[in-house]
Each structure stands twice: as C-alpha cells, then as structure tokens.
FISEVEX-283040 format. One line per 3 residues: their letters; for each residue x, y, z of C-alpha. Coordinates in steps of 0.25 Angstrom, whole numbers, plus 5000, padded with zeros to 4 digits. Layout:
a = X Y Z; ...
This chain:
mkv = 4822 4910 5079; 4825 4899 5070; 4826 4899 5056
vvi = 4828 4890 5044; 4829 4895 5031; 4829 4887 5016
fre = 4836 4892 5005; 4841 4888 4990; 4854 4895 4989
lap = 4860 4903 5002; 4869 4915 4999; 4878 4923 5008
yml = 4869 4937 5009; 4858 4925 5014; 4867 4919 5025
acl = 4870 4935 5029; 4854 4933 5031; 4854 4921 5039
raa = 4864 4925 5048; 4859 4937 5050; 4845 4930 5055
aak = 4852 4918 5061; 4859 4928 5071; 4847 4938 5073
sgq = 4839 4923 5076; 4850 4918 5084; 4847 4904 5079
eml = 4856 4895 5068; 4847 4896 5055; 4846 4883 5046
vfc = 4849 4886 5034; 4844 4875 5022; 4848 4879 5007
lpv = 4854 4874 4996; 4871 4871 4992; 4878 4883 4987
npe = 4876 4886 4972; 4887 4885 4965; 4885 4896 4956
apf = 4885 4905 4970; 4894 4896 4977; 4896 4905 4991
dfg = 4902 4899 5003; 4896 4902 5014; 4904 4897 5025
eqp = 4899 4897 5040; 4887 4904 5042; 4884 4907 5056
glr = 4871 4905 5062; 4867 4898 5051; 4866 4883 5047
iid = 4867 4881 5033; 4862 4867 5028; 4862 4861 5013
rtl = 4847 4858 5011; 4850 4849 5001; 4853 4837 5012
fsa = 4838 4837 5015; 4826 4832 5011; 4813 4840 5012
qel = 4808 4833 5024; 4822 4833 5030; 4824 4849 5029
eqr = 4810 4850 5034; 4815 4843 5047; 4828 4852 5049
ire = 4819 4864 5048; 4808 4858 5059; 4821 4852 5067
akp = 4824 4868 5068; 4812 4873 5074; 4813 4887 5064
qlv = 4804 4897 5067; 4808 4903 5053; 4810 4895 5040
fia = 4814 4903 5027; 4811 4895 5015; 4819 4901 5004
dwt = 4815 4890 4993; 4802 4888 4993; 4802 4883 4979
nta = 4807 4870 4985; 4793 4862 4987; 4801 4852 4997
vlr = 4804 4867 5007; 4789 4870 5005; 4784 4857 5010
aaw = 4792 4857 5020; 4790 4873 5025; 4774 4869 5024
rlr = 4776 4858 5033; 4785 4868 5044; 4776 4878 5041
kec = 4768 4880 5054; 4784 4877 5062; 4789 4889 5058
vlt = 4787 4902 5051; 4790 4900 5036; 4795 4910 5027
tgf = 4800 4910 5011; 4807 4920 5002; 4810 4923 4989
dnh = 4815 4932 4978; 4808 4931 4965; 4799 4943 4960
ytg = 4785 4940 4955; 4785 4940 4940; 4771 4935 4937
alk = 4779 4924 4930; 4770 4911 4929; 4778 4902 4937
qrl = 4776 4913 4950; 4762 4914 4948; 4760 4899 4949
lal = 4769 4899 4960; 4761 4912 4968; 4749 4904 4965
gas = 4752 4892 4974; 4760 4899 4983; 4752 4911 4986
wlf = 4744 4900 4996; 4755 4893 5000; 4767 4900 5004
prl = 4758 4912 5015; 4753 4900 5021; 4769 4893 5020
frh = 4778 4905 5022; 4774 4916 5032; 4786 4926 5027
vfi = 4793 4929 5014; 4806 4934 5013; 4808 4941 4998
pgk = 4819 4951 4995; 4810 4963 4991; 4800 4970 4983
pqr = 4802 4961 4969; 4799 4950 4977; 4786 4956 4986
rfa = 4776 4952 4973; 4779 4939 4972; 4778 4936 4988
ekl = 4763 4942 4988; 4761 4933 4976; 4765 4920 4983
gfe = 4755 4926 4994; 4763 4932 5004; 4757 4945 5012
pnq = 4765 4956 5013; 4767 4954 5028; 4773 4941 5024
ite = 4783 4946 5015; 4797 4951 5020; 4806 4958 5011
gay = 4823 4958 5012; 4824 4943 5009; 4838 4944 5003
tad = 4848 4954 5008; 4863 4955 5006; 4874 4953 5018
tal = 4873 4970 5020; 4884 4969 5029; 4895 4962 5021
faa = 4893 4970 5009; 4892 4984 5016; 4905 4980 5020
has = 4910 4979 5009; 4904 4992 5004; 4909 4998 5016
afe = 4924 4992 5014; 4926 4997 5000; 4918 5011 5000
hqk = 4931 5018 5002; 4937 5011 4991; 4926 5014 4982
aqh = 4924 5028 4986; 4938 5031 4979; 4933 5023 4966
fph = 4921 5017 4964; 4924 5002 4958; 4920 5005 4942
rfl = 4915 4990 4944; 4904 4983 4941; 4901 4968 4951
cva = 4891 4960 4947; 4888 4948 4958; 4881 4935 4952
ryi = 4879 4921 4947; 4885 4921 4933; 4872 4916 4928
pak = 4862 4920 4917; 4852 4928 4928; 4860 4937 4933
gld = 4862 4944 4917; 4876 4943 4918; 4879 4943 4903
tlw = 4872 4956 4902; 4879 4962 4911; 4892 4959 4905
eaf = 4887 4963 4891; 4882 4977 4898; 4896 4978 4905
aea = 4904 4978 4893; 4895 4986 4884; 4895 4996 4893
kqe = 4909 4995 4895; 4911 4999 4881; 4900 5009 4881
ypc = 4908 5017 4893; 4922 5012 4894; 4926 5014 4909
dwe = 4933 5006 4918; 4921 4999 4923; 4921 4984 4926
lwc = 4911 4974 4929; 4914 4962 4940; 4905 4950 4940
agt = 4906 4939 4953; 4901 4926 4951; 4900 4914 4944
gal = 4889 4904 4938; 4884 4897 4925; 4888 4908 4916
weq = 4903 4910 4920; 4908 4904 4908; 4900 4915 4899
rre = 4905 4927 4907; 4908 4941 4900; 4924 4942 4898
hpa = 4927 4957 4897; 4939 4965 4904; 4928 4972 4911
irh = 4922 4960 4917; 4927 4952 4928; 4921 4940 4933
lgf = 4925 4937 4948; 4918 4923 4948; 4910 4919 4961
vqp = 4915 4929 4973; 4913 4924 4987; 4904 4935 4995
anm = 4918 4936 5006; 4925 4938 4994; 4920 4949 4987
gpv = 4926 4961 4993; 4937 4964 4984; 4925 4964 4973
iad = 4916 4973 4980; 4928 4982 4983; 4930 4983 4969
tgv = 4918 4985 4961; 4907 4995 4963; 4893 4993 4956
fvl = 4886 4980 4956; 4877 4974 4945; 4867 4964 4943
psi = 4862 4960 4929; 4851 4950 4932; 4841 4944 4925
fep = 4835 4938 4935; 4836 4942 4951; 4826 4940 4960
wgv = 4834 4950 4970; 4849 4948 4970; 4855 4951 4985
vvh = 4869 4953 4978; 4863 4967 4974; 4859 4970 4988
eya = 4875 4966 4991; 4882 4974 4982; 4874 4985 4986
aag = 4876 4984 5001; 4891 4985 4995; 4888 4998 4989
fpl = 4888 4994 4974; 4879 5001 4964; 4870 4992 4956
vls = 4866 4989 4944; 4854 4979 4943; 4845 4972 4932
dav = 4831 4977 4935; 4829 4960 4939; 4840 4962 4952
gaa = 4826 4961 4962; 4837 4968 4973; 4838 4981 4964
saf = 4824 4983 4971; 4830 4984 4984; 4846 4988 4979
lkq = 4845 4999 4968; 4840 5011 4965; 4841 5016 4951
gsn = 4851 5027 4949; 4853 5027 4964; 4863 5015 4967
gyt = 4863 5009 4954; 4853 5005 4941; 4846 4993 4936
faa = 4842 4989 4920; 4835 4979 4915; 4838 4965 4917
snk = 4845 4958 4904; 4847 4971 4898; 4861 4973 4892
esl = 4858 4988 4889; 4853 4991 4902; 4862 4984 4910
kaa = 4873 4993 4902; 4866 5005 4905; 4865 5004 4919
llh = 4882 4999 4919; 4884 5012 4912; 4877 5020 4923
imr = 4886 5015 4933; 4898 5015 4923; 4895 5031 4921
atd = 4894 5034 4936; 4904 5040 4945; 4909 5036 4955
pel = 4902 5045 4965; 4889 5041 4959; 4892 5027 4960
qrm = 4897 5027 4974; 4884 5033 4978; 4876 5022 4972
aea = 4884 5013 4980; 4879 5021 4992; 4865 5019 4987
srn = 4868 5005 4986; 4873 5004 5001; 4861 5011 5006
laa = 4850 5002 4999; 4858 4990 5004; 4855 4994 5018
ans = 4840 4989 5017; 4843 4975 5020; 4853 4966 5027
pei = 4853 4952 5033; 4852 4959 5047; 4838 4965 5042
wav = 4835 4952 5033; 4837 4944 5046; 4826 4954 5053
rfl = 4817 4951 5041; 4820 4938 5042; 4818 4933 5057
dmg = 4805 4942 5058; 4797 4932 5048; 4800 4921 5057
ksf = 4794 4930 5070; 4779 4925 5066; 4783 4911 5070
sne = 4790 4915 5084; 4777 4924 5086; 4766 4912 5086
C-alpha cells in the first residue's frame, strides 16, 4: 500500500509509527512536514522506509502534484487547519482514501461550535476516516460529522519498545533502591504548568523534609524564568537517544500541564515503568493512569492539589512505588507502533477493495 502523510511537526514517537507502517506496507512512505521546532530540536537522522520532505518548499499546487505523482492509496492529513491543503485534498478525494486526525477535546467553545457547523457537512464527504488518540476526542469527532465506524482510536503511541527496554535495563537497579526523583519532560512554556510544579515541589519539601528531588528536561521561552532550588535540577533539552541515564536515575513521572490534549510522553514513561502524577488536563491520563494504582491526578493549575499528589508519592514506600511502576508498564502495553500501523493501514483498505 502506497501512503502519503502531511504533518505539521514530527516527533520521534510518530516516526516510530510511520516506520512500522512503512515496513508493514512494503512501500516507501512520503512524509511532508514543517521544519523542526527550535523548542523541540530533535535530531531525526536517517529514517528507513520514510522520505521526509520539507513541505514549505512547495506551493499548494506543487504539493498536490507531488501527491498525485506518488499514486497513493492512503493519504493522512494531520493539518486540516491549512485551507490550501484542504483544497488539494478535495481534488484528490476520488483518487485515494483521505483520512485525518486531531487531538482536541470538545469543550463547547464558540470556535468549536462554528467549526462543527461547517465541518459536519464537509469532513465526512472529504475524509473516510478520522484517527484520534482516545476517548477524550471522540465527542468532537462526532460533532464534526463522523459516524462511529469512521472513528479509530489509538492515533498516538509511544515508541514502546525503546522505553520498555529502558524499564528492563534498570529494573534490577530500581528494585534495589527506587530512585526518589520526580522527572518532568516538557517544553518550558506556559501551557506546561512548570511554575506551579516548582512551587508545589518546594513547598512539599518544606512540609515533608526528605531525599526526593525534581529533575526537569526541556527548553523553551520560560527557560530564563526557571526556579532555582537545591533539590530541583534543570537538564535542558535532552535528545531521546541520551535519556537512558536520566531514566535510570529517576523514578516517578510528573506532567503538570494546563493544556495537554493527549501527551505521548505519558505513554513513554508508563512504558518505562514510572508511576505517574498528571494534571486533569492531560488527555493521556484516560488511557494510562488509574488513580491510586499507578499514580495520582490533580487539578490543573492548582498548587495545593499538585502538592498533595506529590506528597502521596513522597510518603510511599519503595515496594509500593515498584508495584505502581509495574502497573504503569501493564497499562502501556495497550498500544505500540506495531498496533498503530495495523490500525492506520486498515483505513486504506476500503480503497484497495474498490
């Protein structure tokens, strides 16, 4: 099956999915995307089975022509806010299966209601399928006019083999002594709620003196405003290939986002065997967090709620934390790049059967 995908930004987890799909389809996949975001400067290197193309090099007409020349059976468009791309998709709709995806939750905001009003006629006629991360996005898909048989969940998945390998590599070490360090991997931008995390952690340490630390990996506009504290360590941006030592030395993953429609990073660290502390704005909590079993949720932007969740972890025994880590690994097994590839390519079968 020949496949073309059109993205905005690529990330390592999506490349793992696309490689799995290319291997399963037996065809090189064309991937049109924007240049790497400086706030997440991933070094992708060579990607077997994928031809990654900077879509800013082409006009809308040239992009349409490149897609048509590839003669794909399946085209996945993850940037349907681009009207030029949608116009091209409309002209291509009878030549292949067009599918789309998004990660927004339905909030009932005026902008979403207006979008649903127009899109509920257009989208089901343009796209045969919609690929969404999970249950939080299903209501919006229905509002956009998609029928249940057109909606597929599981659009985001971690590179589970990579992170499960980390879990296995450090399992014995962590069984001897579970690392008393929280890890947050997030951009230093307002939407991630890092300022609330730093304040909550500092107060938790004051109320409950202990050996716990907080390590934060990332960079962004708020880097210069980072909180300095003896027990808080700022690592800067760490390439995924270099995360092994950090994963070995940390124990519990925390994501305090104010806005996080999904958050693949949650799946990554569940697969790596981390108990989780997540705000209730993190969509991936619906799939990978069971309250009290493998972690705790808290109210986004609420310092006291976050502090209480951190203290739950800080007061837990190492055996309790290890049981939570195992529960995270079990939940993480629900999706993987291989599972993703099957779901993704299945959406193109309706064209193959015509």
